[in-house]
N, C-alpha and C positions, 0 to 999 in steps of 0.2 A: 547335293548339298547347299545348294540356294534354297531349296524348299525345307532344308533342316533348320539353317540360320535364321529362318522367317516363322517355324513355330514356335509355341509359350517357353518350350524349353532352350530352344536355341538362342533367343532372343536376350537370353538372363544367362546366358553363359559366356563367360569371359573368351575363353580360347579354343577354338574348332580349327584345325588343319586337317585337308584333306589331298590325296594325290590324285591323280585322274589319267589312266592310259589314255593315250592316245594313239594312232597309228605310226606317228613320228615318233613318240617318245612319251614324258611324265609332265603334267603340269601341275603345280603345288598351289592351294588355294586356301585362304585364313578368313573367317567371319570379318566383317565389321560393326559394332555396337553401335546403334542409334542412328546410322546411315545407311544411305543407299549410294551404290548397290549392296545387298545383303552380303557378299564375297566379293573377294577380290584376290587376281592373282598376283605371289609374289616370287614365284621360281619357277623355271621348267629347264628340260633335259630335251636332247636329240640325240636321238640314237647314232644320227652319220656326224653332227656337229658337236656334241658332245654337251655340255650346261653353259646356257647363254645365261649373261650378266657378270658385272663387274666384281659383285662380291658374292657372299654367302650370306641365305637368306635366314631374318631372325624369324625363327617360328613362335618365339610366345612374345611380342612385346608388349610394353605399358601401354596400354589401349583407355586407360582412365582416369590417367595424370594429364591427357590433353586430348579433348575431344572435338576439337579443330573446329569450334563455333558451329558446332551439331546442334539443335533446338531439341530441348528438351519441354514440357510440358510439367507445370507447377498447378496443382489446383489447390488455389484457396480462399476464403473470405474475409470479410472486414470484422477484424475483432481488436479493439480499441484493449491498449492501444500498439499492440505487437503488430499488425498490418492493418492499415491506416491508408485513406485516399482522402485528400482534400485539396485546396490551394497550393499548397507546397509539393502535390504531385504525392505519389506512394511513398511512404516510409514506417517506421516503426522496426522494433526488435528483428521479426521475423523478415521481414522483406530485406533487413540489412543481411542478414544470414543468406537469404537468398542469391543476392548480389556478389557476397565474399563468395560463395562457392560457384558461383558463375565464373566470376574472374580467373580463382584459384587452377579451377580444372576447364577452360574455354570453352564455354557451352553458352546458347544464349536462350534463357529463360522465355517461356511460353506460360500465360498465365490464363488461367481459366476458372472459372466458379466451381462448385460441386453438382454432381447431377442428382436429381431426385431417385432413389431407387425403386423398385418396383412396388408398391404397399395397396393395398385394399382395407383400408382401418381409418377410421377417424378417429383414433389416439392422437391426442395432444403432443405426446412424449415423441410418438413416431413421423408425425408430423414436423415437429423441429428437427430431428435425427434427419430428414430429407434434405434440409436448408443448410445446417453445419456440420459438424464432425461425422454423425451417424449412426444408425445404430441397427441392429440383427431383426429381420422378422421372421414371424414362425416357419418359413419357407427356407430359412438359413441365408437370403439374401442380405445384402448391406444398401445404405442408402449416405449421404452426404458425403465427405470428405473419403471415409472409410469405403465405402460402395466404389466412388471413382477409382481408388488404386485398387481395388479388387477385382474390376473390370476390366483393368489394363488400359484405362481411357486418361492417366497420366503418369507419369513417371516418380513423381515424388509431391508433397504436401507439406504445409505448413500453417499453423493459426491455432499456437500456442497449446500441441498436440502433450498430453501426458503420457510418460513412456510406462504405460500400465495396462492392466489385461484384465481389470473386470468383469467385461463383458465378452470377452474370446475374439476380441479383435484383431491378436497376435496369429490368430490362424487365416488371417487372411492378407496381412501386411505386416510388412515389417517397421524396424525402428533403428534410427541412426542410434550410435551415441549421444549420449545427454550432453548439451551445451547451456542450459540455465535451468533453474530449480525454483520452486515455487510451495507453496501449502493452501489447503482449502480452508477458509474463514467463514465469517457468519457476518452480514451488514443487518443492522437496526435501525431505527430511528431514534435519535440522540433522543434525550430525555431533556432536552432543555436547556439554556445557560441559565446560570446560576441566578436569581436578580442582583442587579449594578448596586442599589442600596446594602450588599452585603461586602461588598468591594472593600469598606474599610474595616471590617472585620478579619477576611482574607490573608491578609500577609501573615496572620499568628495563628497557630492551632487553638484548639480552646484550652487546654492545658496550659498552654504558656501564656495566654489571658489571664488564666486564672493566677499562674505564679506572679505574671506582674502585679497585679489588683493586690496577691499578698505580699509581693517585696514594698511596694508602697506605704501599704500599711503600716507593716514592722518597721521602714526605714525610719518614718514620722514617731512612733513611738520609741526608736532607738533614740532618735536626734533630742527628742522629748527628756527621756530619762536623762542622758547626757547634758542636759542641762539644769536638771535638779541636782544632779551629783555635781555638777561643776558649781553653782552655785552657793554650796555650803561652803567650798573653798574660798569662796570671793567672787565678784564681778567678772565672769569670763565671756558672756553673750550680751548681748541688746536685751533688757527687759519683757518684749515681743517674744521672745521663745519662750517664755512661762506658760504662755496658753497654746494648749495641743492643736485648737482650731489654726493657729495663726502656723503652728508647725508646718500640721498636715498641707496647708495652703503653699506653704514654703516649698515641701516634698514635692509635690503637684508641679510647681513652676520651674522644678531641678529637669524632670520628667520630660518637660518641655522644651525645655533648651535654653529657657528665658533667665538673662540675670535678676537676681533677687537682693532684695535691700535687705540689709543686716550686719551688724559687724560680729564676726564670728572669731572670738579670740579662745586662747587655750590649744596646746596641740593637742590633744585628745578631739575635741570639737570640730579644729578642721581638718584632721586626719579622717573624721567621721563624715563631713561635709564634701569632702577630695573624693572620699572610695565613693558615695552616693551620686556625684558630678559622672566618674569615669563609667560604674555602669549606666547612667541615662544616655550619657553620650553614643555607648555601642548599641545599645536597646533602640536607641532612634533613629542610629544611620541603617541596621538592620531593616526596621518598619517602612522607613521611607524606600531604601531602594526597591522593595519587595512590594511596596505599595504602587509602583510604578508599573508594574507588569501586572498587577491584579488591575489597575483602572484601563489599562488599555487590552488586555487578552479575556476575552470571556471563557467564565470557566463552564465545563458543561456537569451537569450534575451525575453522581455516579449511577451507575446502570449495571444490568446482568452481563457480564463478560467470563461466564466459566460456561461449560456444556450441562454442567450439575444445575447450576442454576437457571439455564435456558429450558432444561426439562421441566424443573419445578415451577418457571410461571405459564406455564402450560401455552409458549407460541409455537404457532405454526411454521414449517419451513418449506420455502421455496424455491425452486429451481428450474433450470434449463435444461430438461431433458431426466432422464431416472442415473445418470453417470454416478454422482456421487451417493447416492441412494445405495448401490452398490458397496460404493467403499466403507459407509457408515455402517452399513450392516455387517460386515466383514470383521471391522473393530470389534475387540476386547472390552472397550470399554462400555458397561451397561447404559450410561447414558445418550451416548451416541446409538445405540441401537434402538431406543425409545423416539430420537428424531428421526430414524432415518424411516420408523412406521409414520411419521407422522407429513414427510417430505410429499410435497402438491407439486408436479410434473406441468411447465407452463410452454405454450410453444414460441416464445418470444421475450426477448428481454423486458420490452414495454410492459408486458402481460404479467410477467412475474416481479417486476418490480412496484406496481400499482398496489397490489396489499401491506406493502413493505411500508410504502408510503403513507401510505393508512394507520399504522400502525399496527396492524394484523399478525404481524411475525417477522422472520427475518429470512434472508436470503442467501444464498451460499454459492462461493465463486473462489476462484484463483484469488489470493491478496492481491496480487499486482495489478490485478482488474480490479478488484474493488478501490485501491488506493487511487488510481484513474477515476472510475467514476466517481466518487467521494469529490476530488479535488476538481473535476471537469463540471460533475451537473449536479452537484450538492453542497455547494461550496458560495454561492453569488456573493457574497460580502465579506467573507474570508472567514466566517463561521460555519462550519459542518453543520448540515441538518441530520446527517446520517454517519453512521458511526461503525469502525471493524471491531467485533469483540475482542478482546486481548486473546482467549486459548483458541488456536489452529489445530488442527490436525491432518495424519495425512502429506507428507512430503514429496510432491512429487518432481520427478526431472523432466525437464522439456526435451524433445527433439524431433527430428524428422520422420516424417512418414512415407515408407519406399514402397514400391511393389512387391509382393511375396515376391523374396528369391532373387531379389536386385543386384546385380554386379557393381550396383553404384554404392553399396556398402561400405566398404573395405576408404574407398577413396573418399566419401563424406566423412567418415569418421576423423581420418588425420585432419581435414580443413576446421571439421569443427573442434578436436583438440587443441588445436593453436590458437581458434577465435576466443576458445573459451579460458586459455591461458593466458592471453593477453590482456585480458580486461575489455575485451572490444563489448562482451554482451552487454554489461552493464552501463557502459557511454552508450550505447545504441537505444535502451533505454530512457534513460534519462533525457535524450537528444528528443528521442518521441513525445516525453510528457514537456517538453516545451513550445515542439513545433505544433501538439495536439491546444496547447493554449493558444498560441499566435493565430493558427484556423480560428477559430472561434471567437475571440474577441479583437483581431487584426492588430497587423503591425503597429499601426499609428497609436492604441490603446494599448500596447505591453513598452513602449517608447514612453508613452505619459505617465504610464503606474512606473518604471522604472528609474525614470527623475523623481517622481513624488517621492520616493524610499530615501533617495539619493540626498535631495534637499532637505527632509528633516522627515521626524517620526510624526505619530497620528495626531491631530489636534482633540484635546480633550473637550467633550459637550457636557451640556445639563445632564446627559442622560448619564454620561462614564462619573460625573460629581453625585449624582442621587443622593448619596447616603449620606454625605456632610449636612445637605442639604436640610434631611429627614431630621439629623441629628440636633441641626440649630431649631428646627419647628417644636421639637418634644423637647428641648432645653427652655423655649421660650414659654412654651406652653407651661410648662411646671412652675417658671418664674412667675407666672402671671396669677396661678395657681395658690402660690405661696404668696403672692403678694394682695390678692384676695382675702387671704386665710389672716395675715396680720390685719388686715383695716376692720375685716368681721369683730376678731379678739380684740381692737382695739377701743372699738365702738362699745363692747360687754363691758368693757374695764370702765370707760368712763361711767356709764349708767349705773354700774357698781358702786361708782365714788359716791 
């Protein structure tokens, strides 16, 4: 029975019970999962003395709700921000999941890295698989995390594992129930921020500016007509209102919310001026409040955000391995099928991101990982140099990988369901982002940044306000040209006289 309990089938069977007939009677044994010895005696009977023991033996006790500190091997690799190692120690969403499982089921996790599978190839995608999640070779063997579990070298594994089967990995290992979800997205280089000199125009759209200009002219003409009509009945306004140029300047001053000189008489004229003032106050408040955001936050130029636009742009697609190529090729979207043919697998993250940084294409990976990558690596001054395309595909569930036919599945599912429903997964993910930022910049830098944010906003520099200086320069240039034109015309007139 001990030999049976140590076999591949025996160590994955939750309940094995056997009776051994001895010369003096019977002995009952049961298997012990993940512990030594493989079997233990639970009861015995003697022919002469009868049954030994003070209570009846429980034949099928629950063996997986309390593993009594048994050591379970966990295969993992560092994959930010889900499983990380830094000055703060091990942390991340997946690490917290392991610790939650160990605490709930009372086992001791023993972490280990994936072992490379047996490969005789120079393929970049296969060499990647031997280091990370894994990939099948021509002879059917696996490498990476999947291969480690398939060979029985670990009990379970976590590293942002997708609950999917595009390459047949479900045939060599099992999945738990999901505890998180994600989607596959594309990462590309940002088109660059909109020039700062456009900040003064950004609070309103082009159509809004046209409407403002048209309203300015219409209001001036309306006030001028009201003035002419009022002058027929009697002196209702100052005589300067009879000049169209003055009325234009007067209306422009109202739009700038500057007090205007001029005695406005008559109910009709006052009502018209009051209406223009109310309109101008609302307009200027809307502009000034939106202007603050336009000056302090750099706006990124529009770029490709859809699968069709990405296909039409002719950009290449880069990835770590070929996992996402299989998902894209199986999609019913014709644009994704074309992009799958363009996918170029790379052995590691730096080599896959290098052409993306140069602007040669896009990188595909899970959205949460891309969000971390943009925040951690590509936003040194708060302005991201990389962006995530708006359109994503293939929602994936995140689960724990286990040995094939592992008896741990049912116990893991109960704990993972409670963790997910309790909202702990999202909390652990946010906590991982904070710890990753602190490990990179240092705790002192983080405290200094938080203090600066509490004390006030971002001070505006000349770069922020270059638009108003540009307008001033252009207006002064126009004024100088007009002044020179007046001088030239004056000299000609004097000569003619």
